[in-house]
C-alpha positions as CSV (number, residue, x, y, z in Angstrom):
1,X,137.8,19.8,169.4
2,X,139.8,22.3,168.2
3,X,142.2,24.0,170.8
4,X,140.8,27.8,170.4
5,X,142.5,30.1,172.9
6,X,140.1,32.8,175.0
7,X,140.5,35.4,172.4
8,X,139.4,33.1,169.8
9,X,136.5,31.9,171.6
10,X,135.7,35.1,172.6
11,X,136.0,36.5,168.6
12,X,134.1,33.2,167.5
13,X,130.9,34.2,169.9
14,X,131.1,38.0,168.6
15,X,131.0,37.2,165.0
16,X,128.9,33.9,165.2
17,X,125.9,36.2,167.1
18,X,126.9,39.6,166.1
19,X,127.5,40.7,169.5
20,X,127.5,44.5,170.2
21,X,129.1,43.8,173.6
22,X,132.8,41.9,174.7
23,X,132.3,39.0,175.4
24,X,134.6,38.7,179.4
25,X,136.7,36.0,181.1
26,X,136.4,35.1,184.6
27,X,139.6,33.4,186.5
28,X,141.7,33.8,189.7
29,X,144.9,35.1,190.3
30,X,147.8,35.2,193.0
31,X,149.0,38.2,191.8
32,X,147.1,41.4,190.0
33,X,147.6,41.2,186.4
34,X,149.2,44.2,184.9
35,X,147.2,47.3,184.4
36,X,143.8,45.8,186.1
37,X,142.0,48.1,188.2
38,X,140.0,47.4,191.3
39,X,136.2,46.9,190.9
40,X,135.6,49.5,193.0
41,X,137.1,52.4,190.6
42,X,134.1,51.3,188.4
43,X,131.1,50.1,190.4
44,X,130.6,48.4,193.7
45,X,128.9,46.1,192.4
46,X,130.2,43.3,190.3
47,X,127.4,42.7,187.5
48,X,127.1,46.2,186.9
49,X,130.9,46.8,186.6
50,X,130.5,43.8,183.9
51,X,128.1,45.1,182.2
52,X,130.2,48.3,181.8
53,X,133.2,46.7,180.7
54,X,131.6,44.6,178.1
55,X,129.4,47.7,176.6
56,X,132.5,50.2,176.3
57,X,131.3,52.0,179.0
58,X,134.7,52.2,180.8
59,X,138.3,51.6,179.1
60,X,139.7,48.8,181.5
61,X,140.2,45.8,180.1
62,X,140.8,44.2,183.7
63,X,138.7,44.3,187.1
64,X,140.1,42.3,190.4
65,X,138.6,42.1,193.6
66,X,140.0,40.1,197.2
67,X,139.6,39.4,200.6
68,X,142.5,41.8,201.6
69,X,141.1,44.9,199.8
70,X,137.2,45.3,200.3
71,X,136.7,49.1,200.5
72,X,134.2,50.0,198.0
73,X,132.9,46.6,197.1
74,X,129.2,44.8,197.5
75,X,129.7,42.9,200.7
76,X,127.1,40.6,198.6
77,X,129.3,40.3,195.9
78,X,132.3,39.5,198.3
79,X,130.6,37.0,199.8
80,X,129.4,35.2,196.7
81,X,132.4,35.2,195.4
82,X,134.0,33.9,198.8
83,X,136.1,36.8,199.9
84,X,133.6,37.3,202.8
85,X,131.5,35.2,205.1
86,X,127.6,35.9,204.4
87,X,125.7,38.1,207.1
88,X,123.1,36.5,209.3
89,X,121.1,39.6,208.6
90,X,121.2,39.2,204.3
91,X,118.3,36.4,204.5
92,X,115.9,39.3,206.6
93,X,117.1,41.9,204.1
94,X,116.4,40.4,200.9
95,X,113.0,38.6,201.8
96,X,110.8,40.3,204.5
97,X,112.8,42.6,206.5
98,X,113.5,43.0,210.4
99,X,113.3,46.1,212.2
100,X,116.8,45.4,213.7
101,X,118.2,44.4,210.4
102,X,118.6,47.7,208.4
103,X,116.2,49.4,210.1
104,X,113.6,47.2,208.5
105,X,114.5,47.7,205.1
106,X,114.1,45.1,202.7
107,X,113.7,43.5,199.0
108,X,111.0,41.3,198.9
109,X,112.9,38.7,196.7
110,X,111.4,36.0,198.7
111,X,108.5,35.2,200.9
112,X,110.6,34.5,204.2
113,X,114.3,34.3,205.4
114,X,114.1,30.6,206.1
115,X,113.6,30.1,202.1
116,X,116.7,32.6,201.3
117,X,119.1,30.1,203.8
118,X,117.7,27.2,202.0
119,X,118.6,28.2,198.5
120,X,121.9,29.3,200.4
121,X,122.3,25.9,201.5
122,X,121.5,24.4,198.4
123,X,124.1,26.3,196.3
124,X,126.7,24.8,199.0
125,X,129.6,26.8,200.0
126,X,131.6,29.3,198.0
127,X,135.5,29.0,197.2
128,X,136.9,32.2,196.1
129,X,139.0,30.9,192.8
130,X,142.4,32.3,194.1
131,X,143.9,35.0,196.2
132,X,142.2,37.5,193.4
133,X,139.3,37.3,191.2
134,X,139.8,38.7,187.9
135,X,137.5,39.4,185.4
136,X,138.7,40.2,181.8
137,X,137.5,41.3,178.3
138,X,138.3,38.0,176.3
139,X,139.9,39.9,174.1
140,X,142.7,41.1,176.1
141,X,143.5,37.3,178.1
142,X,147.5,36.4,176.6
143,X,147.2,33.6,174.4
144,X,148.3,30.0,176.3
145,X,146.2,31.0,179.9
146,X,144.9,28.0,181.3
147,X,143.1,29.0,184.5
148,X,140.0,30.7,182.6
149,X,137.4,29.5,184.5
150,X,134.1,30.9,182.8
151,X,132.5,33.2,180.3
152,X,130.2,36.0,180.4
153,X,127.9,37.6,177.4
154,X,125.7,40.3,177.4
155,X,123.0,40.6,174.0
156,X,119.4,41.1,173.5
157,X,116.9,38.7,174.0
158,X,117.4,37.3,170.5
159,X,121.2,37.2,170.7
160,X,121.1,35.2,174.0
161,X,117.9,33.0,173.0
162,X,120.6,31.8,169.8
163,X,123.4,31.4,172.2
164,X,121.1,29.3,174.4
165,X,120.0,27.2,171.2
166,X,123.8,26.4,171.0
167,X,124.3,25.2,174.3
168,X,121.5,22.4,173.1
169,X,123.2,21.5,170.4
170,X,125.4,18.5,171.2
171,X,123.1,18.3,174.5
172,X,120.9,15.0,175.0
173,X,118.9,15.7,178.1
174,X,116.2,18.9,177.4
175,X,115.9,20.7,180.7
176,X,119.0,21.3,182.2
177,X,121.7,22.9,180.2
178,X,120.5,26.3,180.3
179,X,119.0,27.6,183.7
180,X,117.8,30.6,185.3
181,X,119.0,30.3,188.8
182,X,117.9,32.1,191.7
183,X,120.7,34.9,193.4
184,X,122.0,38.2,192.5
185,X,123.2,38.9,189.5
186,X,126.9,38.0,190.3
187,X,126.1,34.5,191.1
188,X,124.7,34.3,187.6
189,X,127.5,35.6,185.8
190,X,130.8,34.4,187.5
191,X,129.8,32.6,190.8
192,X,128.0,29.6,189.1
193,X,129.7,29.5,185.5
194,X,133.1,30.2,187.4
195,X,132.1,26.8,189.7
196,X,132.9,28.7,192.8
197,X,129.9,27.6,194.7
198,X,130.2,23.8,195.5
199,X,126.8,22.5,194.6
200,X,126.0,24.8,191.6
201,X,125.0,22.2,188.4
202,X,128.6,21.9,186.4
203,X,127.2,21.0,183.3
204,X,125.1,23.8,182.8
205,X,125.4,27.4,181.6
206,X,123.2,30.4,183.6
207,X,120.9,32.9,182.1
208,X,119.7,36.0,183.5
209,X,119.8,37.6,185.7
210,X,116.7,37.3,187.4
211,X,117.5,39.6,190.3
212,X,115.4,42.7,189.9
213,X,117.7,44.7,191.6
214,X,120.3,45.5,188.8
215,X,117.0,46.0,186.2
216,X,118.0,50.3,187.4
217,X,121.5,49.5,185.7
218,X,120.6,47.6,182.6
219,X,118.8,47.9,180.0
220,X,115.1,46.5,179.6
221,X,116.0,44.7,176.7
222,X,119.4,43.2,177.9
223,X,120.6,39.4,179.3
224,X,123.5,38.1,179.9
225,X,124.7,34.1,180.0
226,X,127.5,32.6,182.0
227,X,129.0,30.1,180.5
228,X,131.7,27.2,182.2
229,X,134.9,27.5,180.1
230,X,135.0,23.6,179.1
231,X,131.0,24.0,177.4
232,X,132.2,27.4,175.7
233,X,134.8,25.4,174.1
234,X,132.2,23.1,172.9
235,X,130.0,25.4,171.2
236,X,133.0,27.6,169.7
237,X,133.5,24.1,168.2
238,X,130.3,23.4,166.9
239,X,129.6,26.8,165.6
240,X,130.5,26.2,162.1
241,X,128.1,23.1,162.2
242,X,125.3,24.8,163.6
243,X,122.3,26.7,162.8
244,X,124.4,29.8,163.5
245,X,125.9,28.8,160.4
246,X,123.8,27.0,158.4
247,X,120.4,28.5,159.2
248,X,121.7,32.3,160.0
249,X,118.5,33.5,158.4
250,X,116.3,31.4,161.2
251,X,118.7,32.7,164.2
252,X,118.8,36.6,163.2
253,X,115.8,37.1,160.7
254,X,115.1,40.1,158.6
255,X,117.7,41.9,161.1
256,X,120.0,44.4,160.1
257,X,123.5,45.1,162.7
258,X,126.7,45.9,162.3
259,X,125.4,47.5,158.6
260,X,124.8,44.2,157.7
261,X,121.4,43.5,156.3
262,X,120.9,39.5,157.1
263,X,117.3,38.4,155.2
264,X,116.5,35.1,154.4
265,X,118.7,31.8,154.7
266,X,121.5,33.1,153.1
267,X,125.2,32.2,154.8
268,X,127.0,34.1,157.1
269,X,130.3,32.8,158.1
270,X,130.8,32.9,161.9
271,X,134.9,33.1,161.1
272,X,137.6,32.5,158.7
273,X,137.2,28.7,159.7
274,X,133.4,28.9,158.4
275,X,131.7,25.8,156.8
276,X,132.3,27.1,152.7
277,X,129.0,29.3,150.9
278,X,128.1,25.9,149.2
279,X,127.3,24.1,152.5
280,X,123.6,22.4,152.5
């Protein structure tokens, strides 16, 4: 397997899947990286911040959060990254509500609080990746950085479907390589793929979010996918021998993106190391 850098993995995905957003890398750190800004300077929500970074709405290349600096951050996001204990009230707020919890406000995402608690228990304890959690554009991650845990990418439905298909390319199990898990958007993009949750499947990628509470902030045709780094490395290595390069007209039929017409089954190289144009 080719040992691509994080930047190179991001570039291969961006080129092969014609991403209009920047792939993001997730990792832990004992010190705040130079130039990184606190999450709250963009938005209190991890998922909203990630989308704004990926789509170029903000200039920051990296954001950080940690248990010592919680002001301005969503308590749910802090608990789902292991920097704060989860409140017992959250099960009521996420489900049917209770008069003495936030004045009875509720999200009605689950039929009852017991189901919420069982889901949290199924995910297991959540452990931060370090003193700080850092989310950085893959293009700016230094060469040789070894502690990146996962990548997150955003795209339209066609793009994310194609990325999910590449996950399955070298797998013999048809049901579990790609999952759409219950939980907040930050869990789909960070907690599960970065393996912060003790019992989250460790050989799957996570597609979504299915959390409707972030719909106000995301385009209706946008999806995201969180990929553990070891799986992303395999996928980057598989691009050239998969449908993405060998049958691009199937993956992106008749579309025009980035000024390119891509009808038919003509080869569209995924990188400078792609298969030659006369490959079968």
